[in-house]
PyMOL Python script that loads the backbone (N, CA, C, O; Angstrom):
from pymol import cmd

cmd.read_pdbstr("""\
ATOM      1  N   UNK A   1      82.830  47.628  83.064  1.00  0.00           N
ATOM      2  CA  UNK A   1      82.888  46.960  82.281  1.00  0.00           C
ATOM      3  C   UNK A   1      81.819  46.001  82.123  1.00  0.00           C
ATOM      4  O   UNK A   1      81.525  45.555  81.014  1.00  0.00           O
ATOM      5  N   UNK A   2      81.210  45.656  83.214  1.00  0.00           N
ATOM      6  CA  UNK A   2      80.184  44.927  83.532  1.00  0.00           C
ATOM      7  C   UNK A   2      78.872  45.624  82.963  1.00  0.00           C
ATOM      8  O   UNK A   2      78.030  44.913  82.414  1.00  0.00           O
ATOM      9  N   UNK A   3      78.664  47.073  83.086  1.00  0.00           N
ATOM     10  CA  UNK A   3      77.562  47.496  82.919  1.00  0.00           C
ATOM     11  C   UNK A   3      77.192  47.524  80.954  1.00  0.00           C
ATOM     12  O   UNK A   3      76.109  47.504  80.370  1.00  0.00           O
ATOM     13  N   UNK A   4      78.440  47.571  80.475  1.00  0.00           N
ATOM     14  CA  UNK A   4      78.450  47.481  79.050  1.00  0.00           C
ATOM     15  C   UNK A   4      77.748  46.080  78.544  1.00  0.00           C
ATOM     16  O   UNK A   4      76.707  46.086  77.887  1.00  0.00           O
ATOM     17  N   UNK A   5      78.374  44.998  78.890  1.00  0.00           N
ATOM     18  CA  UNK A   5      78.297  43.790  79.025  1.00  0.00           C
ATOM     19  C   UNK A   5      77.084  43.306  79.151  1.00  0.00           C
ATOM     20  O   UNK A   5      76.563  42.447  78.441  1.00  0.00           O
ATOM     21  N   UNK A   6      76.373  44.166  80.568  1.00  0.00           N
ATOM     22  CA  UNK A   6      74.949  44.085  80.506  1.00  0.00           C
ATOM     23  C   UNK A   6      74.202  44.021  79.467  1.00  0.00           C
ATOM     24  O   UNK A   6      73.533  43.127  78.948  1.00  0.00           O
ATOM     25  N   UNK A   7      74.517  45.646  79.120  1.00  0.00           N
ATOM     26  CA  UNK A   7      73.801  46.555  78.057  1.00  0.00           C
ATOM     27  C   UNK A   7      74.048  45.381  76.845  1.00  0.00           C
ATOM     28  O   UNK A   7      72.925  45.079  76.440  1.00  0.00           O
ATOM     29  N   UNK A   8      74.687  44.902  76.392  1.00  0.00           N
ATOM     30  CA  UNK A   8      74.697  44.220  75.448  1.00  0.00           C
ATOM     31  C   UNK A   8      73.976  42.597  75.444  1.00  0.00           C
ATOM     32  O   UNK A   8      73.643  41.878  74.502  1.00  0.00           O
ATOM     33  N   UNK A   9      73.921  42.440  76.609  1.00  0.00           N
ATOM     34  CA  UNK A   9      72.651  41.467  76.754  1.00  0.00           C
ATOM     35  C   UNK A   9      71.366  41.848  76.714  1.00  0.00           C
ATOM     36  O   UNK A   9      70.455  41.147  76.275  1.00  0.00           O
ATOM     37  N   UNK A  10      71.291  42.572  77.009  1.00  0.00           N
ATOM     38  CA  UNK A  10      69.807  43.356  77.153  1.00  0.00           C
ATOM     39  C   UNK A  10      69.416  43.898  75.396  1.00  0.00           C
ATOM     40  O   UNK A  10      68.489  43.493  74.696  1.00  0.00           O
ATOM     41  N   UNK A  11      70.328  44.777  75.097  1.00  0.00           N
ATOM     42  CA  UNK A  11      69.783  45.798  73.890  1.00  0.00           C
ATOM     43  C   UNK A  11      71.270  45.368  73.070  1.00  0.00           C
ATOM     44  O   UNK A  11      72.188  46.186  73.126  1.00  0.00           O
ATOM     45  N   UNK A  12      71.417  44.435  72.526  1.00  0.00           N
ATOM     46  CA  UNK A  12      72.638  44.300  71.740  1.00  0.00           C
ATOM     47  C   UNK A  12      72.595  45.233  70.391  1.00  0.00           C
ATOM     48  O   UNK A  12      71.491  45.273  69.847  1.00  0.00           O
ATOM     49  N   UNK A  13      73.410  45.817  69.916  1.00  0.00           N
ATOM     50  CA  UNK A  13      73.321  46.762  68.758  1.00  0.00           C
ATOM     51  C   UNK A  13      74.815  47.203  68.528  1.00  0.00           C
ATOM     52  O   UNK A  13      75.645  47.361  69.423  1.00  0.00           O
ATOM     53  N   UNK A  14      74.997  47.356  67.320  1.00  0.00           N
ATOM     54  CA  UNK A  14      76.714  48.036  66.792  1.00  0.00           C
ATOM     55  C   UNK A  14      77.175  49.273  67.687  1.00  0.00           C
ATOM     56  O   UNK A  14      78.336  49.496  68.029  1.00  0.00           O
ATOM     57  N   UNK A  15      75.781  50.221  68.080  1.00  0.00           N
ATOM     58  CA  UNK A  15      76.194  51.563  68.955  1.00  0.00           C
ATOM     59  C   UNK A  15      76.568  51.215  70.334  1.00  0.00           C
ATOM     60  O   UNK A  15      77.387  51.946  70.891  1.00  0.00           O
ATOM     61  N   UNK A  16      76.069  50.168  70.986  1.00  0.00           N
ATOM     62  CA  UNK A  16      76.279  49.700  71.988  1.00  0.00           C
ATOM     63  C   UNK A  16      77.629  48.953  71.960  1.00  0.00           C
ATOM     64  O   UNK A  16      78.227  49.071  73.029  1.00  0.00           O
ATOM     65  N   UNK A  17      78.144  48.364  71.218  1.00  0.00           N
ATOM     66  CA  UNK A  17      79.218  47.566  70.867  1.00  0.00           C
ATOM     67  C   UNK A  17      80.435  48.588  70.687  1.00  0.00           C
ATOM     68  O   UNK A  17      81.571  48.353  71.100  1.00  0.00           O
ATOM     69  N   UNK A  18      80.057  49.734  70.028  1.00  0.00           N
ATOM     70  CA  UNK A  18      80.835  50.862  69.852  1.00  0.00           C
ATOM     71  C   UNK A  18      81.311  51.571  71.116  1.00  0.00           C
ATOM     72  O   UNK A  18      82.401  52.113  71.295  1.00  0.00           O
ATOM     73  N   UNK A  19      80.342  51.469  71.909  1.00  0.00           N
ATOM     74  CA  UNK A  19      80.416  51.876  73.282  1.00  0.00           C
ATOM     75  C   UNK A  19      81.421  51.339  74.176  1.00  0.00           C
ATOM     76  O   UNK A  19      82.342  51.890  74.779  1.00  0.00           O
ATOM     77  N   UNK A  20      80.967  49.933  74.115  1.00  0.00           N
ATOM     78  CA  UNK A  20      81.907  48.942  74.752  1.00  0.00           C
ATOM     79  C   UNK A  20      83.424  49.183  74.179  1.00  0.00           C
ATOM     80  O   UNK A  20      84.471  49.248  74.824  1.00  0.00           O
ATOM     81  N   UNK A  21      83.237  49.285  72.899  1.00  0.00           N
ATOM     82  CA  UNK A  21      84.817  49.214  72.639  1.00  0.00           C
ATOM     83  C   UNK A  21      85.611  50.502  73.254  1.00  0.00           C
ATOM     84  O   UNK A  21      86.525  50.219  74.028  1.00  0.00           O
ATOM     85  N   UNK A  22      85.383  51.790  73.015  1.00  0.00           N
ATOM     86  CA  UNK A  22      85.466  52.927  73.429  1.00  0.00           C
ATOM     87  C   UNK A  22      86.147  52.542  75.221  1.00  0.00           C
ATOM     88  O   UNK A  22      87.340  52.603  75.521  1.00  0.00           O
ATOM     89  N   UNK A  23      85.211  52.230  76.002  1.00  0.00           N
ATOM     90  CA  UNK A  23      85.283  51.741  77.405  1.00  0.00           C
ATOM     91  C   UNK A  23      86.672  50.757  77.324  1.00  0.00           C
ATOM     92  O   UNK A  23      87.515  51.041  78.174  1.00  0.00           O
ATOM     93  N   UNK A  24      86.960  49.812  76.550  1.00  0.00           N
ATOM     94  CA  UNK A  24      87.490  49.004  76.581  1.00  0.00           C
ATOM     95  C   UNK A  24      89.314  49.528  76.304  1.00  0.00           C
ATOM     96  O   UNK A  24      90.333  49.110  76.854  1.00  0.00           O
ATOM     97  N   UNK A  25      89.142  50.504  75.315  1.00  0.00           N
ATOM     98  CA  UNK A  25      90.253  50.903  74.779  1.00  0.00           C
ATOM     99  C   UNK A  25      90.852  52.288  76.311  1.00  0.00           C
ATOM    100  O   UNK A  25      91.944  52.494  76.842  1.00  0.00           O
ATOM    101  N   UNK A  26      90.109  52.622  76.411  1.00  0.00           N
ATOM    102  CA  UNK A  26      90.185  53.576  78.049  1.00  0.00           C
ATOM    103  C   UNK A  26      90.852  52.619  79.239  1.00  0.00           C
ATOM    104  O   UNK A  26      91.740  53.021  79.990  1.00  0.00           O
ATOM    105  N   UNK A  27      90.320  51.396  79.279  1.00  0.00           N
ATOM    106  CA  UNK A  27      91.041  50.785  80.090  1.00  0.00           C
ATOM    107  C   UNK A  27      92.138  49.860  79.797  1.00  0.00           C
ATOM    108  O   UNK A  27      92.897  49.719  80.756  1.00  0.00           O
ATOM    109  N   UNK A  28      92.483  49.102  78.614  1.00  0.00           N
ATOM    110  CA  UNK A  28      93.080  48.516  78.353  1.00  0.00           C
ATOM    111  C   UNK A  28      94.201  49.187  77.109  1.00  0.00           C
ATOM    112  O   UNK A  28      95.265  48.578  77.000  1.00  0.00           O
ATOM    113  N   UNK A  29      94.054  49.999  76.498  1.00  0.00           N
ATOM    114  CA  UNK A  29      94.722  50.797  75.531  1.00  0.00           C
ATOM    115  C   UNK A  29      94.094  50.723  73.765  1.00  0.00           C
ATOM    116  O   UNK A  29      93.249  49.936  73.336  1.00  0.00           O
ATOM    117  N   UNK A  30      94.635  51.524  73.195  1.00  0.00           N
ATOM    118  CA  UNK A  30      94.260  51.874  71.814  1.00  0.00           C
ATOM    119  C   UNK A  30      94.094  50.433  70.850  1.00  0.00           C
ATOM    120  O   UNK A  30      93.172  50.067  70.121  1.00  0.00           O
ATOM    121  N   UNK A  31      95.557  49.731  71.230  1.00  0.00           N
ATOM    122  CA  UNK A  31      95.379  48.134  70.426  1.00  0.00           C
ATOM    123  C   UNK A  31      94.045  47.320  70.450  1.00  0.00           C
ATOM    124  O   UNK A  31      93.443  46.916  69.455  1.00  0.00           O
ATOM    125  N   UNK A  32      93.707  47.157  71.682  1.00  0.00           N
ATOM    126  CA  UNK A  32      92.896  46.171  72.300  1.00  0.00           C
ATOM    127  C   UNK A  32      91.110  47.079  72.198  1.00  0.00           C
ATOM    128  O   UNK A  32      90.186  46.355  72.568  1.00  0.00           O
ATOM    129  N   UNK A  33      90.862  47.968  71.914  1.00  0.00           N
ATOM    130  CA  UNK A  33      89.853  48.809  71.403  1.00  0.00           C
ATOM    131  C   UNK A  33      89.612  48.896  70.232  1.00  0.00           C
ATOM    132  O   UNK A  33      88.440  48.933  69.859  1.00  0.00           O
ATOM    133  N   UNK A  34      90.714  48.956  69.294  1.00  0.00           N
ATOM    134  CA  UNK A  34      90.848  48.545  67.674  1.00  0.00           C
ATOM    135  C   UNK A  34      90.111  46.745  67.505  1.00  0.00           C
ATOM    136  O   UNK A  34      89.176  46.470  66.753  1.00  0.00           O
ATOM    137  N   UNK A  35      90.756  45.858  68.312  1.00  0.00           N
ATOM    138  CA  UNK A  35      90.594  44.645  67.966  1.00  0.00           C
ATOM    139  C   UNK A  35      88.804  44.712  68.577  1.00  0.00           C
ATOM    140  O   UNK A  35      88.074  43.790  68.212  1.00  0.00           O
ATOM    141  N   UNK A  36      88.355  45.550  69.261  1.00  0.00           N
ATOM    142  CA  UNK A  36      86.899  45.286  70.012  1.00  0.00           C
ATOM    143  C   UNK A  36      85.949  45.832  68.680  1.00  0.00           C
ATOM    144  O   UNK A  36      84.951  45.283  68.211  1.00  0.00           O
ATOM    145  N   UNK A  37      86.623  47.121  68.235  1.00  0.00           N
ATOM    146  CA  UNK A  37      85.860  47.483  66.936  1.00  0.00           C
ATOM    147  C   UNK A  37      85.890  46.595  65.906  1.00  0.00           C
ATOM    148  O   UNK A  37      84.888  46.593  65.191  1.00  0.00           O
ATOM    149  N   UNK A  38      86.788  45.822  65.631  1.00  0.00           N
ATOM    150  CA  UNK A  38      87.039  44.922  64.548  1.00  0.00           C
ATOM    151  C   UNK A  38      85.868  43.593  64.802  1.00  0.00           C
ATOM    152  O   UNK A  38      85.456  42.905  63.868  1.00  0.00           O
ATOM    153  N   UNK A  39      85.479  43.420  66.123  1.00  0.00           N
ATOM    154  CA  UNK A  39      85.235  42.544  66.118  1.00  0.00           C
ATOM    155  C   UNK A  39      83.365  42.859  66.338  1.00  0.00           C
ATOM    156  O   UNK A  39      82.543  42.007  66.675  1.00  0.00           O
ATOM    157  N   UNK A  40      83.098  44.264  66.041  1.00  0.00           N
ATOM    158  CA  UNK A  40      81.730  44.294  66.003  1.00  0.00           C
ATOM    159  C   UNK A  40      80.963  43.824  64.957  1.00  0.00           C
ATOM    160  O   UNK A  40      81.169  44.113  63.778  1.00  0.00           O
ATOM    161  N   UNK A  41      79.760  42.845  65.510  1.00  0.00           N
ATOM    162  CA  UNK A  41      78.655  42.631  64.662  1.00  0.00           C
ATOM    163  C   UNK A  41      77.949  43.256  63.879  1.00  0.00           C
ATOM    164  O   UNK A  41      77.203  44.001  64.515  1.00  0.00           O
ATOM    165  N   UNK A  42      77.787  43.338  62.683  1.00  0.00           N
ATOM    166  CA  UNK A  42      76.928  44.156  61.959  1.00  0.00           C
ATOM    167  C   UNK A  42      77.755  45.829  61.606  1.00  0.00           C
ATOM    168  O   UNK A  42      77.051  46.838  61.635  1.00  0.00           O
ATOM    169  N   UNK A  43      78.947  45.913  61.356  1.00  0.00           N
ATOM    170  CA  UNK A  43      79.662  47.283  61.299  1.00  0.00           C
ATOM    171  C   UNK A  43      79.014  47.941  60.371  1.00  0.00           C
ATOM    172  O   UNK A  43      78.952  49.165  60.486  1.00  0.00           O
ATOM    173  N   UNK A  44      78.281  47.180  59.055  1.00  0.00           N
ATOM    174  CA  UNK A  44      77.893  48.135  57.907  1.00  0.00           C
ATOM    175  C   UNK A  44      76.719  49.227  58.849  1.00  0.00           C
ATOM    176  O   UNK A  44      76.611  50.439  58.661  1.00  0.00           O
ATOM    177  N   UNK A  45      76.148  48.631  59.587  1.00  0.00           N
ATOM    178  CA  UNK A  45      74.972  49.567  60.220  1.00  0.00           C
ATOM    179  C   UNK A  45      75.820  50.738  61.075  1.00  0.00           C
ATOM    180  O   UNK A  45      75.291  51.567  61.817  1.00  0.00           O
ATOM    181  N   UNK A  46      76.980  50.640  60.855  1.00  0.00           N
ATOM    182  CA  UNK A  46      77.545  52.162  61.658  1.00  0.00           C
ATOM    183  C   UNK A  46      78.566  52.677  60.427  1.00  0.00           C
ATOM    184  O   UNK A  46      79.772  52.851  60.598  1.00  0.00           O
ATOM    185  N   UNK A  47      77.991  52.850  59.391  1.00  0.00           N
ATOM    186  CA  UNK A  47      78.896  53.370  57.897  1.00  0.00           C
ATOM    187  C   UNK A  47      78.578  54.657  58.016  1.00  0.00           C
ATOM    188  O   UNK A  47      79.393  55.498  57.638  1.00  0.00           O
ATOM    189  N   UNK A  48      77.383  55.031  58.541  1.00  0.00           N
ATOM    190  CA  UNK A  48      76.927  56.656  58.540  1.00  0.00           C
ATOM    191  C   UNK A  48      76.612  57.338  59.771  1.00  0.00           C
ATOM    192  O   UNK A  48      75.855  58.307  59.825  1.00  0.00           O
ATOM    193  N   UNK A  49      77.344  56.694  61.000  1.00  0.00           N
ATOM    194  CA  UNK A  49      77.820  56.966  61.888  1.00  0.00           C
ATOM    195  C   UNK A  49      78.818  57.733  62.307  1.00  0.00           C
ATOM    196  O   UNK A  49      79.835  57.107  62.607  1.00  0.00           O
ATOM    197  N   UNK A  50      78.857  58.904  62.425  1.00  0.00           N
ATOM    198  CA  UNK A  50      80.319  59.485  62.409  1.00  0.00           C
ATOM    199  C   UNK A  50      81.028  59.311  63.745  1.00  0.00           C
ATOM    200  O   UNK A  50      82.131  59.848  63.848  1.00  0.00           O
ATOM    201  N   UNK A  51      80.550  58.642  64.766  1.00  0.00           N
ATOM    202  CA  UNK A  51      81.322  58.453  65.546  1.00  0.00           C
ATOM    203  C   UNK A  51      82.269  57.532  65.528  1.00  0.00           C
ATOM    204  O   UNK A  51      83.351  57.629  66.107  1.00  0.00           O
ATOM    205  N   UNK A  52      81.831  56.459  64.754  1.00  0.00           N
ATOM    206  CA  UNK A  52      82.441  55.450  64.393  1.00  0.00           C
ATOM    207  C   UNK A  52      84.232  55.634  63.907  1.00  0.00           C
ATOM    208  O   UNK A  52      85.286  55.323  64.463  1.00  0.00           O
ATOM    209  N   UNK A  53      83.893  56.286  62.621  1.00  0.00           N
ATOM    210  CA  UNK A  53      85.232  56.522  62.064  1.00  0.00           C
ATOM    211  C   UNK A  53      85.903  57.719  62.906  1.00  0.00           C
ATOM    212  O   UNK A  53      87.085  57.985  62.689  1.00  0.00           O
ATOM    213  N   UNK A  54      85.096  58.521  63.962  1.00  0.00           N
ATOM    214  CA  UNK A  54      85.983  59.432  64.988  1.00  0.00           C
ATOM    215  C   UNK A  54      86.873  58.682  65.916  1.00  0.00           C
ATOM    216  O   UNK A  54      88.058  58.916  66.152  1.00  0.00           O
ATOM    217  N   UNK A  55      85.933  57.516  66.521  1.00  0.00           N
ATOM    218  CA  UNK A  55      86.765  56.365  67.215  1.00  0.00           C
ATOM    219  C   UNK A  55      87.991  56.004  66.802  1.00  0.00           C
ATOM    220  O   UNK A  55      88.996  56.184  67.490  1.00  0.00           O
ATOM    221  N   UNK A  56      87.993  55.366  65.428  1.00  0.00           N
ATOM    222  CA  UNK A  56      89.000  54.653  64.690  1.00  0.00           C
ATOM    223  C   UNK A  56      89.863  55.727  64.597  1.00  0.00           C
ATOM    224  O   UNK A  56      90.993  55.419  64.975  1.00  0.00           O
ATOM    225  N   UNK A  57      89.745  56.949  64.210  1.00  0.00           N
ATOM    226  CA  UNK A  57      90.929  58.073  64.182  1.00  0.00           C
ATOM    227  C   UNK A  57      91.477  58.381  65.657  1.00  0.00           C
ATOM    228  O   UNK A  57      92.653  58.724  65.785  1.00  0.00           O
ATOM    229  N   UNK A  58      90.607  58.259  66.807  1.00  0.00           N
ATOM    230  CA  UNK A  58      91.076  58.718  68.267  1.00  0.00           C
ATOM    231  C   UNK A  58      91.813  57.561  68.496  1.00  0.00           C
ATOM    232  O   UNK A  58      92.856  57.866  69.075  1.00  0.00           O
ATOM    233  N   UNK A  59      91.720  56.300  68.282  1.00  0.00           N
ATOM    234  CA  UNK A  59      92.303  55.096  67.959  1.00  0.00           C
ATOM    235  C   UNK A  59      93.919  55.187  67.645  1.00  0.00           C
ATOM    236  O   UNK A  59      94.913  54.966  68.338  1.00  0.00           O
ATOM    237  N   UNK A  60      93.811  55.428  66.878  1.00  0.00           N
ATOM    238  CA  UNK A  60      94.908  55.178  65.504  1.00  0.00           C
ATOM    239  C   UNK A  60      95.936  56.635  65.948  1.00  0.00           C
ATOM    240  O   UNK A  60      97.164  56.549  65.967  1.00  0.00           O
ATOM    241  N   UNK A  61      95.261  57.803  66.250  1.00  0.00           N
ATOM    242  CA  UNK A  61      95.903  59.029  66.971  1.00  0.00           C
ATOM    243  C   UNK A  61      96.815  58.597  67.998  1.00  0.00           C
ATOM    244  O   UNK A  61      97.995  58.942  67.924  1.00  0.00           O
ATOM    245  N   UNK A  62      96.229  57.573  69.354  1.00  0.00           N
ATOM    246  CA  UNK A  62      96.926  57.443  70.439  1.00  0.00           C
ATOM    247  C   UNK A  62      97.844  56.730  69.718  1.00  0.00           C
ATOM    248  O   UNK A  62      98.972  57.223  69.744  1.00  0.00           O
ATOM    249  N   UNK A  63      97.693  55.519  68.951  1.00  0.00           N
ATOM    250  CA  UNK A  63      99.086  54.725  68.543  1.00  0.00           C
ATOM    251  C   UNK A  63     100.325  55.521  67.860  1.00  0.00           C
ATOM    252  O   UNK A  63     101.473  55.080  67.918  1.00  0.00           O
ATOM    253  N   UNK A  64      99.942  56.895  67.119  1.00  0.00           N
ATOM    254  CA  UNK A  64     101.010  57.317  66.516  1.00  0.00           C
ATOM    255  C   UNK A  64     100.658  57.340  65.263  1.00  0.00           C
ATOM    256  O   UNK A  64     101.224  58.249  64.657  1.00  0.00           O
ATOM    257  N   UNK A  65      99.924  56.684  64.602  1.00  0.00           N
ATOM    258  CA  UNK A  65      99.598  56.474  63.268  1.00  0.00           C
ATOM    259  C   UNK A  65      98.605  57.628  62.845  1.00  0.00           C
ATOM    260  O   UNK A  65      97.407  57.429  62.642  1.00  0.00           O
ATOM    261  N   UNK A  66      99.301  59.002  62.719  1.00  0.00           N
ATOM    262  CA  UNK A  66      98.547  60.189  62.364  1.00  0.00           C
ATOM    263  C   UNK A  66      97.857  60.542  61.222  1.00  0.00           C
ATOM    264  O   UNK A  66      96.792  61.158  61.270  1.00  0.00           O
ATOM    265  N   UNK A  67      98.569  60.077  59.855  1.00  0.00           N
ATOM    266  CA  UNK A  67      98.222  59.706  58.575  1.00  0.00           C
ATOM    267  C   UNK A  67      96.745  58.907  59.074  1.00  0.00           C
ATOM    268  O   UNK A  67      95.785  59.593  59.425  1.00  0.00           O
ATOM    269  N   UNK A  68      96.683  57.571  59.066  1.00  0.00           N
ATOM    270  CA  UNK A  68      95.737  56.760  59.404  1.00  0.00           C
ATOM    271  C   UNK A  68      94.483  57.527  60.034  1.00  0.00           C
ATOM    272  O   UNK A  68      93.305  57.587  59.681  1.00  0.00           O
ATOM    273  N   UNK A  69      95.237  58.133  61.177  1.00  0.00           N
ATOM    274  CA  UNK A  69      94.035  58.843  62.033  1.00  0.00           C
ATOM    275  C   UNK A  69      93.263  59.971  61.167  1.00  0.00           C
ATOM    276  O   UNK A  69      92.036  60.078  61.159  1.00  0.00           O
ATOM    277  N   UNK A  70      94.125  60.774  60.459  1.00  0.00           N
ATOM    278  CA  UNK A  70      93.618  61.971  59.610  1.00  0.00           C
ATOM    279  C   UNK A  70      92.538  61.252  58.732  1.00  0.00           C
ATOM    280  O   UNK A  70      91.374  61.653  58.760  1.00  0.00           O
ATOM    281  N   UNK A  71      92.901  60.236  57.983  1.00  0.00           N
ATOM    282  CA  UNK A  71      91.599  59.818  57.119  1.00  0.00           C
ATOM    283  C   UNK A  71      90.005  59.581  57.833  1.00  0.00           C
ATOM    284  O   UNK A  71      88.887  60.075  57.682  1.00  0.00           O
ATOM    285  N   UNK A  72      90.509  58.733  58.521  1.00  0.00           N
ATOM    286  CA  UNK A  72      89.509  58.543  59.829  1.00  0.00           C
ATOM    287  C   UNK A  72      88.439  59.905  59.989  1.00  0.00           C
ATOM    288  O   UNK A  72      87.261  60.060  59.667  1.00  0.00           O
ATOM    289  N   UNK A  73      89.349  60.712  60.580  1.00  0.00           N
ATOM    290  CA  UNK A  73      88.684  61.956  61.108  1.00  0.00           C
ATOM    291  C   UNK A  73      88.300  62.935  59.810  1.00  0.00           C
ATOM    292  O   UNK A  73      87.835  64.054  60.032  1.00  0.00           O
ATOM    293  N   UNK A  74      88.486  62.531  58.640  1.00  0.00           N
ATOM    294  CA  UNK A  74      88.024  63.082  57.218  1.00  0.00           C
ATOM    295  C   UNK A  74      86.459  62.593  57.167  1.00  0.00           C
ATOM    296  O   UNK A  74      85.409  63.218  57.022  1.00  0.00           O
ATOM    297  N   UNK A  75      86.688  61.546  57.304  1.00  0.00           N
ATOM    298  CA  UNK A  75      85.363  60.719  56.832  1.00  0.00           C
ATOM    299  C   UNK A  75      84.460  61.042  58.067  1.00  0.00           C
ATOM    300  O   UNK A  75      83.381  61.426  57.616  1.00  0.00           O
ATOM    301  N   UNK A  76      84.442  61.049  59.377  1.00  0.00           N
ATOM    302  CA  UNK A  76      83.967  61.322  60.321  1.00  0.00           C
ATOM    303  C   UNK A  76      83.433  62.921  59.842  1.00  0.00           C
ATOM    304  O   UNK A  76      82.250  63.259  59.854  1.00  0.00           O
ATOM    305  N   UNK A  77      84.544  63.778  59.439  1.00  0.00           N
ATOM    306  CA  UNK A  77      83.658  65.126  59.498  1.00  0.00           C
ATOM    307  C   UNK A  77      82.501  65.380  58.097  1.00  0.00           C
ATOM    308  O   UNK A  77      81.746  66.352  58.060  1.00  0.00           O
ATOM    309  N   UNK A  78      82.539  64.600  57.305  1.00  0.00           N
ATOM    310  CA  UNK A  78      81.871  64.493  56.175  1.00  0.00           C
ATOM    311  C   UNK A  78      80.440  64.025  56.878  1.00  0.00           C
ATOM    312  O   UNK A  78      79.349  64.543  56.639  1.00  0.00           O
ATOM    313  N   UNK A  79      80.676  62.981  57.756  1.00  0.00           N
ATOM    314  CA  UNK A  79      79.247  62.207  58.173  1.00  0.00           C
ATOM    315  C   UNK A  79      78.528  63.018  59.488  1.00  0.00           C
ATOM    316  O   UNK A  79      77.512  62.668  60.087  1.00  0.00           O
ATOM    317  N   UNK A  80      79.312  64.119  59.724  1.00  0.00           N
ATOM    318  CA  UNK A  80      79.142  65.087  61.021  1.00  0.00           C
ATOM    319  C   UNK A  80      77.508  65.722  60.681  1.00  0.00           C
ATOM    320  O   UNK A  80      77.418  66.450  59.693  1.00  0.00           O
ATOM    321  N   UNK A  81      76.269  65.448  61.481  1.00  0.00           N
ATOM    322  CA  UNK A  81      75.407  65.539  61.274  1.00  0.00           C
ATOM    323  C   UNK A  81      75.018  67.046  61.823  1.00  0.00           C
ATOM    324  O   UNK A  81      73.859  67.392  61.590  1.00  0.00           O
ATOM    325  N   UNK A  82      75.795  67.902  62.469  1.00  0.00           N
ATOM    326  CA  UNK A  82      75.509  69.166  62.328  1.00  0.00           C
ATOM    327  C   UNK A  82      76.979  70.178  62.923  1.00  0.00           C
ATOM    328  O   UNK A  82      78.052  69.658  63.229  1.00  0.00           O
ATOM    329  N   UNK A  83      76.754  71.378  62.970  1.00  0.00           N
ATOM    330  CA  UNK A  83      78.190  72.234  62.801  1.00  0.00           C
ATOM    331  C   UNK A  83      78.935  71.890  64.126  1.00  0.00           C
ATOM    332  O   UNK A  83      80.163  71.817  64.163  1.00  0.00           O
ATOM    333  N   UNK A  84      78.020  71.649  65.377  1.00  0.00           N
ATOM    334  CA  UNK A  84      78.886  71.390  66.493  1.00  0.00           C
ATOM    335  C   UNK A  84      79.783  70.075  66.549  1.00  0.00           C
ATOM    336  O   UNK A  84      80.861  69.862  67.104  1.00  0.00           O
ATOM    337  N   UNK A  85      78.842  69.161  65.670  1.00  0.00           N
ATOM    338  CA  UNK A  85      79.672  67.929  65.660  1.00  0.00           C
ATOM    339  C   UNK A  85      81.071  68.179  64.729  1.00  0.00           C
ATOM    340  O   UNK A  85      82.231  67.914  65.045  1.00  0.00           O
ATOM    341  N   UNK A  86      80.612  68.722  63.597  1.00  0.00           N
ATOM    342  CA  UNK A  86      81.948  68.796  62.588  1.00  0.00           C
ATOM    343  C   UNK A  86      83.261  69.329  63.328  1.00  0.00           C
ATOM    344  O   UNK A  86      84.393  68.846  63.304  1.00  0.00           O
ATOM    345  N   UNK A  87      82.705  70.657  64.106  1.00  0.00           N
ATOM    346  CA  UNK A  87      83.839  71.357  64.612  1.00  0.00           C
ATOM    347  C   UNK A  87      84.682  70.568  65.468  1.00  0.00           C
ATOM    348  O   UNK A  87      85.877  70.343  65.276  1.00  0.00           O
ATOM    349  N   UNK A  88      83.876  70.105  66.562  1.00  0.00           N
ATOM    350  CA  UNK A  88      84.905  68.987  67.410  1.00  0.00           C
ATOM    351  C   UNK A  88      85.598  67.947  66.617  1.00  0.00           C
ATOM    352  O   UNK A  88      86.658  67.503  67.057  1.00  0.00           O
ATOM    353  N   UNK A  89      85.059  67.453  65.354  1.00  0.00           N
ATOM    354  CA  UNK A  89      86.039  66.625  64.684  1.00  0.00           C
ATOM    355  C   UNK A  89      86.801  67.175  63.748  1.00  0.00           C
ATOM    356  O   UNK A  89      87.512  66.453  63.048  1.00  0.00           O
ATOM    357  N   UNK A  90      86.768  68.839  63.551  1.00  0.00           N
ATOM    358  CA  UNK A  90      87.867  69.135  62.981  1.00  0.00           C
ATOM    359  C   UNK A  90      89.033  69.400  63.763  1.00  0.00           C
ATOM    360  O   UNK A  90      90.185  69.164  63.398  1.00  0.00           O
ATOM    361  N   UNK A  91      88.602  70.021  65.116  1.00  0.00           N
ATOM    362  CA  UNK A  91      89.540  70.060  66.052  1.00  0.00           C
ATOM    363  C   UNK A  91      90.849  68.566  66.220  1.00  0.00           C
ATOM    364  O   UNK A  91      92.077  68.580  66.140  1.00  0.00           O
ATOM    365  N   UNK A  92      89.688  67.226  66.516  1.00  0.00           N
ATOM    366  CA  UNK A  92      90.237  66.181  66.364  1.00  0.00           C
ATOM    367  C   UNK A  92      91.405  66.267  64.922  1.00  0.00           C
ATOM    368  O   UNK A  92      92.627  66.220  65.065  1.00  0.00           O
ATOM    369  N   UNK A  93      90.837  66.375  63.835  1.00  0.00           N
ATOM    370  CA  UNK A  93      92.198  66.414  62.865  1.00  0.00           C
ATOM    371  C   UNK A  93      93.062  67.486  63.118  1.00  0.00           C
ATOM    372  O   UNK A  93      94.250  67.199  62.967  1.00  0.00           O
ATOM    373  N   UNK A  94      92.805  68.710  63.480  1.00  0.00           N
ATOM    374  CA  UNK A  94      94.130  69.145  63.761  1.00  0.00           C
ATOM    375  C   UNK A  94      94.948  68.840  64.798  1.00  0.00           C
ATOM    376  O   UNK A  94      95.923  69.511  65.136  1.00  0.00           O
ATOM    377  N   UNK A  95      94.463  67.558  65.453  1.00  0.00           N
ATOM    378  CA  UNK A  95      95.560  67.319  66.697  1.00  0.00           C
ATOM    379  C   UNK A  95      96.363  66.044  66.000  1.00  0.00           C
ATOM    380  O   UNK A  95      97.139  65.389  66.696  1.00  0.00           O
ATOM    381  N   UNK A  96      96.189  65.771  64.846  1.00  0.00           N
ATOM    382  CA  UNK A  96      96.747  64.838  64.062  1.00  0.00           C
ATOM    383  C   UNK A  96      98.119  65.389  63.388  1.00  0.00           C
ATOM    384  O   UNK A  96      98.685  64.568  62.666  1.00  0.00           O
ATOM    385  N   UNK A  97      98.664  66.514  63.506  1.00  0.00           N
ATOM    386  CA  UNK A  97      99.866  67.246  63.125  1.00  0.00           C
ATOM    387  C   UNK A  97     100.733  66.754  63.533  1.00  0.00           C
ATOM    388  O   UNK A  97     101.856  67.213  63.328  1.00  0.00           O
TER     389      UNK A  97
END
""", "prot")
cmd.dss("prot")
cmd.show_as("cartoon", "prot")
cmd.util.cbc("prot")
cmd.orient("prot")
């Protein structure tokens, strides 16, 4: 976590904060990760970044909230920038069943 904290000091951005939130979720669980996502400064800058809703979907899926996760993955698929991203996200959507 120290490296993400250092990166946030050197080059703060919503994408770095997103990456840090993912690391927090891996270490402390999905609820803590979602709290970190909610605390991102400037989340509107992530509106067109497919991995923001994908992260929300993944964390909600881990919480067992499949319906919510599905909606996030659908949003992420729409934002996918290439066929490989969209295919990966479609597989994550299928995991919500």
